[in-house]
C-alpha positions as semicolon CSV with decimal commas, in nm:
position;residue;x (nm);y (nm);z (nm)
1;M;0,000;0,000;0,000
2;S;0,119;0,357;-0,070
3;R;0,220;0,625;0,176
4;H;-0,095;0,816;0,075
5;S;-0,312;0,521;0,185
6;D;-0,126;0,504;0,515
7;L;-0,201;0,872;0,581
8;V;-0,569;0,822;0,495
9;R;-0,590;0,523;0,727
10;S;-0,410;0,712;1,003
11;F;-0,665;0,995;0,995
12;L;-0,956;0,750;1,016
13;E;-0,789;0,567;1,303
14;Q;-0,753;0,896;1,490
15;L;-1,123;0,964;1,450
16;E;-1,210;0,613;1,563
17;A;-0,987;0,647;1,869
18;R;-1,196;0,944;1,986
19;D;-1,494;0,715;2,035
20;H;-1,745;0,870;2,277
21;R;-1,520;1,175;2,331
22;E;-1,574;1,300;1,977
23;G;-1,854;1,544;2,065
24;A;-1,651;1,713;2,337
25;I;-1,339;1,727;2,119
26;L;-1,521;1,891;1,827
27;A;-1,694;2,139;2,058
28;R;-1,358;2,238;2,205
29;E;-1,200;2,271;1,860
30;F;-1,479;2,490;1,726
31;S;-1,472;2,708;2,038
32;D;-1,101;2,760;1,976
33;I;-1,168;2,852;1,612
34;K;-1,421;3,118;1,712
35;A;-1,192;3,261;1,978
36;R;-0,905;3,297;1,734
37;S;-1,134;3,458;1,473
38;V;-1,243;3,722;1,724
39;A;-0,882;3,788;1,821
40;W;-0,784;3,849;1,459
41;K;-1,044;4,125;1,431
42;T;-0,976;4,292;1,766
43;E;-0,599;4,282;1,714
44;G;-0,626;4,419;1,361
45;V;-0,476;4,109;1,202
46;C;-0,770;4,087;0,960
47;S;-0,890;4,436;0,864
48;T;-1,220;4,518;0,692
49;K;-1,166;4,884;0,597
50;A;-1,294;4,860;0,239
51;G;-1,622;4,697;0,333
52;S;-1,675;4,937;0,622
53;R;-1,667;5,250;0,405
54;L;-1,995;5,436;0,391
55;E;-2,038;5,391;0,016
56;N;-1,986;5,015;0,050
57;T;-2,180;4,928;0,364
58;R;-2,509;4,925;0,172
59;K;-2,362;4,650;-0,046
60;N;-2,323;4,418;0,254
61;R;-2,620;4,193;0,317
62;Y;-2,524;4,149;0,685
63;K;-2,333;4,417;0,876
64;D;-2,125;4,162;1,070
65;I;-2,005;3,972;0,759
66;V;-1,760;4,208;0,589
67;P;-1,481;4,078;0,363
68;Y;-1,120;4,091;0,481
69;D;-0,912;4,345;0,290
70;E;-0,619;4,112;0,230
71;T;-0,818;3,857;0,030
72;R;-1,117;4,056;-0,093
73;V;-1,217;4,038;-0,460
74;I;-1,142;4,368;-0,635
75;L;-1,347;4,443;-0,944
76;S;-1,193;4,634;-1,233
77;L;-1,441;4,559;-1,511
78;L;-1,663;4,859;-1,595
79;Q;-1,484;5,089;-1,354
80;E;-1,455;5,346;-1,633
81;E;-1,836;5,357;-1,638
82;G;-1,833;5,472;-1,276
83;H;-1,884;5,140;-1,102
84;G;-1,675;5,082;-0,793
85;D;-1,437;4,795;-0,722
86;Y;-1,619;4,662;-0,415
87;I;-1,818;4,342;-0,375
88;N;-1,872;4,136;-0,060
89;A;-1,650;3,846;-0,167
90;N;-1,316;3,687;-0,077
91;F;-1,073;3,459;-0,254
92;I;-0,992;3,130;-0,079
93;R;-0,676;2,949;-0,177
94;G;-0,690;2,595;-0,308
95;T;-0,460;2,301;-0,246
96;D;-0,206;2,436;-0,495
97;G;-0,208;2,787;-0,347
98;S;-0,408;2,939;-0,633
99;Q;-0,728;3,143;-0,598
100;A;-0,948;2,834;-0,626
101;Y;-1,269;2,970;-0,470
102;I;-1,461;3,294;-0,456
103;A;-1,676;3,295;-0,141
104;T;-1,945;3,559;-0,171
105;Q;-2,284;3,659;-0,034
106;G;-2,608;3,608;-0,221
107;P;-2,659;3,914;-0,445
108;L;-2,881;4,201;-0,336
109;P;-3,113;4,375;-0,586
110;H;-2,860;4,656;-0,630
111;T;-2,554;4,427;-0,651
112;L;-2,669;4,203;-0,938
113;L;-2,446;4,391;-1,180
114;D;-2,147;4,356;-0,945
115;F;-2,210;3,983;-0,921
116;W;-2,203;3,936;-1,297
117;R;-1,900;4,164;-1,327
118;L;-1,726;3,922;-1,087
119;V;-1,835;3,613;-1,281
120;W;-1,724;3,756;-1,614
121;E;-1,397;3,917;-1,506
122;F;-1,265;3,608;-1,326
123;E;-1,395;3,363;-1,587
124;V;-1,619;3,170;-1,351
125;K;-1,762;2,862;-1,518
126;V;-1,948;2,709;-1,223
127;I;-2,153;2,869;-0,944
128;L;-2,244;2,670;-0,634
129;M;-2,551;2,805;-0,455
130;A;-2,631;2,666;-0,109
131;C;-2,954;2,852;-0,030
132;Q;-3,297;2,940;-0,163
133;E;-3,420;3,282;-0,263
134;T;-3,650;3,292;0,041
135;E;-3,605;3,097;0,365
136;N;-3,829;3,117;0,673
137;G;-4,015;3,408;0,519
138;R;-3,699;3,616;0,472
139;R;-3,532;3,714;0,148
140;K;-3,195;3,540;0,139
141;C;-3,076;3,589;-0,218
142;E;-3,187;3,788;-0,519
143;R;-3,250;3,581;-0,829
144;Y;-2,957;3,644;-1,062
145;W;-3,036;3,377;-1,322
146;A;-3,293;3,369;-1,600
147;R;-3,604;3,158;-1,617
148;E;-3,730;2,978;-1,924
149;Q;-3,841;3,226;-2,189
150;D;-3,755;3,508;-1,948
151;P;-3,406;3,653;-2,007
152;L;-3,245;3,856;-1,730
153;Q;-3,072;4,186;-1,797
154;A;-2,808;4,309;-1,550
155;G;-2,655;4,624;-1,693
156;P;-2,474;4,524;-2,012
157;F;-2,503;4,152;-1,925
158;C;-2,780;3,945;-2,079
159;I;-2,847;3,609;-1,914
160;T;-3,064;3,339;-2,071
161;L;-3,150;2,990;-1,950
162;T;-3,055;2,715;-2,193
163;K;-3,116;2,411;-1,974
164;E;-3,253;2,323;-1,631
165;S;-3,271;1,978;-1,474
166;A;-3,281;1,807;-1,135
167;L;-2,949;1,640;-1,059
168;N;-3,120;1,466;-0,766
169;A;-3,388;1,545;-0,507
170;D;-3,179;1,826;-0,354
171;I;-2,979;1,973;-0,640
172;T;-3,093;2,169;-0,945
173;L;-2,854;2,214;-1,237
174;R;-2,891;2,512;-1,469
175;T;-2,694;2,608;-1,776
176;L;-2,692;2,981;-1,843
177;Q;-2,581;3,171;-2,151
178;V;-2,418;3,501;-2,057
179;T;-2,362;3,764;-2,324
180;F;-2,145;4,073;-2,279
181;Q;-2,029;4,302;-2,560
182;K;-2,116;4,049;-2,833
183;E;-1,930;3,767;-2,656
184;S;-2,120;3,472;-2,509
185;R;-2,016;3,221;-2,243
186;S;-2,179;2,924;-2,076
187;V;-2,203;2,932;-1,697
188;H;-2,334;2,639;-1,493
189;Q;-2,520;2,683;-1,167
190;L;-2,571;2,408;-0,906
191;Q;-2,830;2,500;-0,643
192;Y;-2,875;2,298;-0,326
193;T;-3,238;2,362;-0,244
194;S;-3,285;2,187;0,094
195;W;-2,995;2,309;0,308
196;P;-3,140;2,502;0,606
197;D;-2,978;2,829;0,712
198;H;-2,735;2,780;1,003
199;G;-2,814;2,408;0,976
200;V;-2,686;2,103;0,790
201;P;-2,821;1,866;0,524
202;S;-2,961;1,531;0,630
203;S;-2,691;1,343;0,440
204;S;-2,341;1,397;0,305
205;D;-2,407;1,209;-0,017
206;H;-2,565;1,495;-0,212
207;I;-2,300;1,741;-0,093
208;L;-2,033;1,511;-0,231
209;T;-2,232;1,477;-0,552
210;M;-2,253;1,855;-0,578
211;V;-1,878;1,918;-0,553
212;E;-1,800;1,625;-0,784
213;E;-2,039;1,758;-1,048
214;A;-1,897;2,108;-1,008
215;R;-1,546;1,981;-1,081
216;C;-1,666;1,789;-1,386
217;L;-1,844;2,097;-1,524
218;R;-1,550;2,325;-1,455
219;G;-1,297;2,106;-1,632
220;L;-0,927;2,179;-1,630
221;G;-0,933;2,538;-1,752
222;P;-0,882;2,856;-1,551
223;G;-1,142;3,019;-1,333
224;P;-1,232;2,970;-0,965
225;L;-1,547;2,809;-0,833
226;C;-1,791;3,077;-0,719
227;V;-1,961;2,959;-0,398
228;H;-2,234;3,144;-0,212
229;C;-2,523;3,103;0,026
230;S;-2,696;3,400;0,185
231;A;-2,410;3,551;0,387
232;G;-2,139;3,360;0,203
233;C;-1,977;3,211;0,512
234;G;-2,144;2,913;0,688
235;R;-2,277;2,685;0,417
236;T;-2,031;2,838;0,172
237;G;-1,739;2,747;0,400
238;V;-1,855;2,387;0,429
239;L;-1,868;2,346;0,050
240;C;-1,524;2,502;0,004
241;A;-1,373;2,283;0,275
242;V;-1,527;1,963;0,134
243;D;-1,397;2,038;-0,215
244;Y;-1,056;2,138;-0,073
245;V;-1,014;1,805;0,109
246;R;-1,143;1,614;-0,192
247;Q;-0,875;1,777;-0,407
248;L;-0,609;1,677;-0,153
249;L;-0,725;1,317;-0,182
250;L;-0,746;1,322;-0,561
251;T;-0,397;1,466;-0,598
252;Q;-0,263;1,245;-0,316
253;T;-0,120;1,546;-0,134
254;I;-0,260;1,481;0,214
255;P;0,006;1,616;0,454
256;P;0,138;1,383;0,726
257;N;-0,008;1,612;0,996
258;F;-0,344;1,666;0,821
259;S;-0,590;1,848;1,047
260;L;-0,940;1,956;0,954
261;F;-0,917;2,205;1,239
262;E;-0,629;2,377;1,059
263;V;-0,812;2,367;0,724
264;V;-1,112;2,552;0,868
265;L;-0,891;2,792;1,062
266;E;-0,698;2,881;0,746
267;M;-1,022;2,937;0,552
268;R;-1,144;3,168;0,827
269;R;-0,830;3,377;0,780
270;Q;-0,948;3,438;0,423
271;R;-1,326;3,461;0,460
272;P;-1,495;3,568;0,786
273;A;-1,704;3,306;0,968
274;A;-1,636;3,029;0,713
275;V;-1,809;2,720;0,857
276;Q;-2,022;2,933;1,087
277;T;-2,170;2,696;1,347
278;E;-2,056;2,401;1,556
279;E;-2,323;2,187;1,389
280;Q;-2,176;2,269;1,049
281;Y;-1,829;2,186;1,183
282;R;-1,951;1,844;1,299
283;F;-2,118;1,784;0,965
284;L;-1,797;1,877;0,787
285;Y;-1,605;1,621;0,994
286;H;-1,863;1,355;0,910
287;T;-1,845;1,436;0,538
288;V;-1,465;1,438;0,531
289;A;-1,454;1,106;0,716
290;Q;-1,683;0,964;0,449
291;L;-1,448;1,099;0,178
292;F;-1,150;0,936;0,348
293;S;-1,334;0,605;0,388
294;R;-1,429;0,601;0,019
295;T;-1,072;0,675;-0,081
296;L;-0,931;0,399;0,137
297;Q;-1,193;0,153;0,014
298;N;-1,123;0,234;-0,350
299;T;-0,748;0,205;-0,296
300;T;-0,788;-0,128;-0,116
301;L;-1,016;-0,266;-0,387
302;H;-0,770;-0,155;-0,655
303;Y;-0,485;-0,324;-0,470
304;Q;-0,689;-0,642;-0,421
305;N;-0,788;-0,649;-0,789
306;L;-0,426;-0,622;-0,893
307;K;-0,333;-0,893;-0,646
308;E;-0,613;-1,124;-0,756
309;N;-0,542;-1,074;-1,125
310;C;-0,176;-1,150;-1,073
311;A;-0,225;-1,425;-0,816
312;P;-0,265;-1,723;-1,055
313;I;0,044;-1,621;-1,253
314;C;0,250;-1,546;-0,946
315;K;0,144;-1,865;-0,774
316;E;0,227;-2,074;-1,078
317;T;0,562;-1,908;-1,126
318;F;0,647;-1,954;-0,761
319;S;0,558;-2,322;-0,766
320;L;0,763;-2,377;-1,078
321;R;1,064;-2,201;-0,942
322;T;1,057;-2,391;-0,616
323;S;0,993;-2,733;-0,764
324;S;1,264;-2,980;-0,656
325;A;1,155;-3,234;-0,915
326;L;1,256;-3,016;-1,209
327;P;1,586;-2,838;-1,143
328;A;1,638;-2,526;-1,351
329;T;1,932;-2,478;-1,581
330;S;2,056;-2,121;-1,580
331;R;2,107;-1,943;-1,906
332;P;2,476;-1,880;-1,981
333;P;2,581;-1,528;-2,075
334;G;2,613;-1,445;-2,440
335;G;2,370;-1,684;-2,599
336;V;2,092;-1,940;-2,577
337;L;2,152;-2,288;-2,446
338;R;2,170;-2,554;-2,716
339;S;2,054;-2,840;-2,496
340;I;1,742;-2,939;-2,306
341;S;1,779;-3,049;-1,946
342;V;1,584;-3,367;-1,871
343;P;1,583;-3,606;-1,574
344;A;1,864;-3,862;-1,574
345;P;1,804;-4,238;-1,575
346;T;1,655;-4,371;-1,256
347;T;1,982;-4,552;-1,174
348;L;2,142;-4,214;-1,112
349;P;2,027;-3,953;-0,859
350;M;1,831;-3,683;-1,037
351;A;2,009;-3,407;-0,849
352;D;2,352;-3,537;-0,950
353;T;2,342;-3,604;-1,322
354;Y;2,173;-3,482;-1,639
355;A;2,157;-3,638;-1,982
356;V;2,232;-3,396;-2,266
357;V;2,101;-3,456;-2,615
358;Q;2,376;-3,399;-2,866
359;K;2,257;-3,238;-3,186
360;R;2,371;-3,357;-3,521
361;G;2,546;-3,122;-3,755
362;T;2,881;-2,966;-3,818
363;P;3,109;-3,017;-3,515
364;A;3,255;-2,714;-3,348
365;G;3,580;-2,611;-3,499
366;T;3,506;-2,703;-3,858
367;G;3,564;-2,424;-4,099
368;P;3,392;-2,317;-4,419
369;G;3,419;-2,564;-4,700
370;T;3,472;-2,862;-4,471
371;R;3,251;-3,149;-4,569
372;T;3,009;-3,256;-4,299
373;P;3,079;-3,618;-4,201
374;T;2,794;-3,860;-4,175
375;P;2,722;-3,931;-3,808
376;N;2,816;-4,280;-3,699
377;S;2,634;-4,438;-3,409
378;A;2,952;-4,612;-3,299
379;D;3,156;-4,289;-3,295
380;T;2,902;-4,022;-3,191
381;P;2,697;-4,101;-2,880
382;I;2,348;-3,964;-2,862
383;Y;2,368;-3,888;-2,489
384;S;2,644;-3,778;-2,256
385;Q;2,629;-3,739;-1,880
386;V;2,681;-3,393;-1,736
387;A;2,712;-3,328;-1,363
388;P;2,568;-3,007;-1,210
389;R;2,805;-2,718;-1,168
390;A;2,829;-2,762;-0,793
391;Q;2,958;-3,118;-0,838
392;R;3,182;-3,074;-1,142
393;P;3,558;-3,092;-1,109
394;V;3,729;-2,754;-1,100
395;G;3,881;-2,801;-1,442
396;H;3,545;-2,863;-1,607
397;T;3,370;-2,540;-1,699
398;E;3,086;-2,439;-1,920
399;D;3,175;-2,200;-2,198
400;G;2,970;-1,907;-2,313
401;Q;2,837;-2,087;-2,619
402;G;2,639;-2,358;-2,444
403;T;2,905;-2,635;-2,439
404;T;3,062;-2,822;-2,153
405;A;3,415;-2,951;-2,113
406;L;3,284;-3,277;-1,972
407;G;3,110;-3,473;-2,251
408;R;3,175;-3,202;-2,509
409;V;2,856;-3,085;-2,683
410;P;2,941;-2,903;-3,005
411;V;2,755;-2,581;-3,069
412;D;2,597;-2,570;-3,412
413;Q;2,491;-2,223;-3,517
414;N;2,332;-2,355;-3,840
415;P;2,203;-2,706;-3,776
416;S;2,124;-2,909;-4,080
417;G;1,973;-3,238;-4,164
418;P;1,638;-3,401;-4,093
419;D;1,695;-3,400;-3,715
420;A;1,753;-3,026;-3,679
421;Y;1,553;-2,830;-3,420
422;E;1,405;-2,482;-3,449
423;E;1,604;-2,244;-3,234
424;V;1,473;-1,962;-3,017
425;T;1,619;-1,617;-3,069
426;D;1,831;-1,461;-2,798
427;G;1,625;-1,312;-2,518
428;A;1,380;-1,600;-2,483
429;Q;1,231;-1,641;-2,138
430;T;1,298;-1,961;-1,952
431;S;1,013;-1,937;-1,696
432;G;1,246;-2,094;-1,443
433;L;1,242;-2,440;-1,605
434;G;1,562;-2,424;-1,804
435;F;1,387;-2,459;-2,140
436;N;1,568;-2,229;-2,376
437;L;1,450;-2,378;-2,706
438;R;1,121;-2,455;-2,861
439;I;1,107;-2,801;-3,011
440;G;1,020;-2,756;-3,375
441;R;0,814;-2,985;-3,585
442;P;1,021;-3,255;-3,751
443;K;1,081;-3,202;-4,116
444;G;0,894;-3,525;-4,190
445;P;0,795;-3,864;-4,043
446;R;1,083;-4,059;-3,896
447;D;1,157;-4,349;-3,664
448;P;1,353;-4,308;-3,341
449;P;1,726;-4,374;-3,378
450;A;1,832;-4,729;-3,293
451;E;2,077;-4,593;-3,036
452;W;1,789;-4,480;-2,812
453;T;1,719;-4,842;-2,727
454;R;2,049;-4,853;-2,538
455;V;1,933;-4,592;-2,285
């Protein structure tokens, strides 16, 4: 298993070790997160000067959710027409340090143009919406998308609806066509319609589906994900954190000291009140644990599939290599063996002696033009006994051409005659059995040599 899998397993084991203490641990962690967030504001670590200016305060949906200056989104498009650079939105860095997310509030009636300026200027392809227009009788977000046969005009931006469908019971997918100065772009919107304000969904499954679909729609091109709810902090923070951890898992860049506490804390340094309530923090832990479990399960299944697919081959190879009944003959350097190792006669111990078939043809040492003598059964034995290397006398060695000094077997590079065998080219695999040649089909019917009867 990989180091990545070990880190995933380690995180899950840490969660499991908490057991019944988990509730108290998460409550303590979230209390620490809130305390640090307050300290940043009071100590001036995270300033909100731009959003606190008189001309900009009316653009904030909630007076206590004002974007931090250091990471706020600054608009430049249409500034020459007199539109300001302010919008209640912050960049949140992704796993690679880039501006991967824009966390923003739900648009107000008088900030619709600013919202579409943001989408166009930063080439947003996907918008994740985690609220409804009206919740509990209160207006939470102005409708910034078009309905069927009802285009929406926001300043110079014309928005039309090209497609709307239900991804599942909780998520609606819309495809919008946005036109600005004779240029048109497609923007996808995913709206989670059953996520209560300051609350959590009933299940993590549809949240995971939402971020997965968003990544598929976005593709590999530039442009951050635009994520919003009503205030752009609680539900928005959960979605950003889930996608952030999912990207860590996909890219296998989970750090050894991975901490969801640190992930949320870092997001809060960039967007105020990201993951706003303790209940949302608990839900985030549950969702991330599910992500880790899926990753570990997929990795384990992949490893098991590889192991199972290879098991028959590996098992067979292992059994062949460890078989004591069929000793393997190693391949000498520089060429292919010209003999086939077979068990010796039963009168001799199999581990001590081999019988080597001598091939007919031109003996070693004959030069060009030398006439090939006719083999004589009385002069040329069919078999010779060869002892294993470990038991051979010191003076008997095997040369690099497949011959032995004991019971010399001539090497014939171009065998001829009706008894010739088809040779295997250099590089043939032996599979641990010592077979270095394929036995070719005889050139025609023949009877066994009479000398074989003497064996």
